[in-house]
N, C-alpha and C positions, 0 to 999 in steps of 0.2 A: 554276928558270929563270924561271918566270912571274913570281914576286916580285922576282927580281933585275932584271926588265925593267920594274917598276913596274906590274905587272898588277893589284895590289890597289887602286890609287888611280885609274887612269886610266878615262876613260868607255870602256865597252867597244866602242863604234862609232867611236872616235877613231883617227887614225893612229898615235898613241903606243901604243895598247893592243896587247899581244903576244898572239899565239896560238900555241900549241906543239903539234906533232905528236910524240908520244913512242912509241918502240918499245922494248919491254922487253928485258932482257938474253937472254931465252929465245926471242925471235922468230927463226925460222929453224932451231929445233931440232926434234927429231921429237916432242916432247911434245904431246899432245892439247890442242887449243885455245890453243896458244902464238902463233898468228898474228894477234894483236891489235895495234891501235894506239889510243892515246888522244889525243883532241883536247882541250887544256886551255885555257880562256880565262876572262875574266870574262863572266858571262852577261848578255846585254842583256835576258833576260827576268826574271831574279830579282836582278841586280845583285850576285850573289855569285860566288865562284870556282867554276867549273864544269868537270867532265869528262865527255865522252861517248866511248864505246867502240864499235868496229867490229872484225869479224874478216874478213880478206880477204887477197888476195895484195899489197894495197898495203903492208901491214906488212912482209912479206918483201922487197918491192922497196926499202923504206926502208933496211933493214939491209944489202942488197946494194949499196946506194949508198955504205955506209960510214957511215951516220948512225945514232946512238943517238936523236936528237931533231932536229926542224927548228923553229926559232923564226922567226916572221915579224913584223916590226914595220915601220910606215910604210904608205904608200898609193901604188899605181901610178897613172900618169896616166890609164889607161883599162883596160877589161877585158883581162886579161893571164893567161897560164899561166906558172907557175913551173916550170921544168925543171931536174931534177938527173939528170945522166947520168953514172954512175960517179964521183960527187963533183964534177963540173963543173956550175956553177950559172949559169943564164941566165933572162932574162924576156923573153917575146915577146907582142906584142899578139894579141888574139882578138876584136877589134871585131866581126868578123862572126858571133861566137857570142853576142853580147849578146841576152839573152832566151831562149836556147835551154834546153831541158830537159836534165837531166843525161845521159840515155841518148844524146841527140844530140850533146852536147858531147864525151862519151867516144869515141864513134864517129868524130866529125870529127878529133879530135886524134890518135887512133890511125892514121888514114889519112894525116894530115899528118906526123906525127913518125916513123912506121915502127913495126916490130914490136918487142915486148919491153917496151913501156912500160905501167906500171900508173897509172891516172889517177883521182884524186878530184876531184870537181867540185861545184858549187852550181848550182841552177836559178834561175828568176825570183825565187822567195822570197828566196833568199840575196842576190841582187842589189838587191832592193828593201828590205832590212834587216827582213824580217818576223822577228819576235823569237823565233820557234820554228823557224826554217829549219834544215834539216839539211845535212850534207856526205855526199855519196853516192859510193860506189865499187862498180861492178859489181852494182847492186841492193841493195847493203847500205848502211846509214846510221849515221853518228855523229849521233844524233838528239836528244840531251838538251841543253836550255839555250840553243839558238840559235846554235850555233857557225857555221852556215852564214851567219848575218847578220854575224858578226864577220869571216869571211873575205871576204864580199861588200863590207863597208865598206873593204877594202883593195884593192878591184878586182881581187882574185884569183879568177878564174872557175874555175881548176882548177890542180892540182899533178900533174905528170908525172914518175914515177920509173922509173929504169932503172939496173941495176948488175950487176957480175960478181963482187963480192967475196962471200966466204962466212965466217960467223962460225966461230970456232974454239972448242973446249970443252976445259976442263982434264982432264976424264975422259970422253972420248967413248963408251967401251964401257960404263961404268956408266950414263951418261945414256941410251943406247939401250935398255938392258935395263929401266931404270926406265920409260922411255917405253912399251915393250910392255906392262908390267904395268899401268900406269895406263890404257892404252887398253882392255885387257880389262875392267877394273873399271868403266870409264865406260859400257859398253853394257848395264848392268843395268837392272832396272825403274824405279829412282828417276829416270833420265834420260830414260825413254822419251817423256814429254811433250815434251821439248824437241827430241828428233829428229823428232817427228812435226809439231809446230805451231811450234816455236821459242819464244822468250820471250813471244810473244803468248798462249801458253797461260795466262799469269798474269793476263790481263785481268780475269777475274771476281773473283779474289782482290783485286786492286788496287782494283777498284770497290767491293767490300764495305768495304775499308779507307778508302775516301774519298780514295785517292791519285791519282786520275786528273784532270788539269787540263783537263777537258772541260765545255763548256757553262758557262763562267764558274765553274769549279771545282765544279760540281755533280756528284753521283754519277750514273752511268749506270744508275739504277734501272730505267728502262724496258728496257734491254738484258737484265737479269736476269730481269725479268718476262716478256718475250717468250720467252726461252729456257726458262723454267719451263712456259709455256703450250704450248710446242712439245714438251715431254717431254724436253728435253735435260738439265735439271738435276734430274730425279727423275721416278720413275714409268715408264711405257712408253716404248719407243724404237722409232721406225719404222726398219726396214732395207729398203733397196732391193734388190730381187731381179730377176734376168732382164735383158733388154735393152729391155723396154718400160716402161710406167708402172706396172706391178703392184708392190705393196709389201706386205709382211707384218710381223708383229711378232716380234721376237726372243724366243726362249724365255728367260724370266727365270732359268731354271737354268743357262743357258750364260753364265757371267759374262764370258768373253772376247769373245763376240759382242756382248753388251750393251755392254761398255765400248768396243769398237772402233766400234760403231755410234753410241754417244753422242759420241765425239770427233769422228767424221766429220760428224755432224749439227751439233754445236756449232761446228765450222769453217765449214761452209756458212752456217748461220744468222748467225754473227758477221759473216762477210763481207758478208752482205746487209744487216745492220742498220747496219754502220758504213760502207757505201759512200756516197761523195758522192752527194747528191740534186740 
């Protein structure tokens, strides 16, 4: 769809450049992790075809609107919300939300439009074509490649979806049974890190691979070094105990306690190191 609309050749921030919100055939099914949507466009950051993914109720709302995908081309006259209500499409001005953060935008539109809408939005970064701006829904982000800037270039501040349609499956009983089995398998130790910290748990691995576009593509060596100095990446691990400031060291023979403490300390230290200054 993106290529059919000329997405490979258009300037990614031009009115002619398409942006696609795609919902997989399994969105709305009981399958674990199926509630995903992909935002596909030409990236203003890399000038390449880009996709960014997010998991949330926005994907399910898209399917319930009767949409397998939403393709947006052109540019609105001013900041606008694209509304799809059970397949009916309209555009409304949201000039009063110019410059608003995503949380503010979502709350204001839910109050304005009424119950049942799932809303994806951009903040000031997307409005001002920051080339790594994200698209947010309920605190989750389609964050790769600057799709927020592409949506902002079209003066689309938000997309609001609501619908009553439900997907149908060729073999619903078999799908339900497969979903149960997959859910059981997905709660094993191999996925524990994602349940506890999310995909951010891969930060250190990506850093060691030099894959983080941070500080003008320089590795976050200082983050690794700080974490080692704090004992998070090796050696002793501090474990907080009680309700005061007292702390003790975990018994190195207690592997579960050490690992749990390491993960918690890593999470706290990472947040501190990467927080805006």
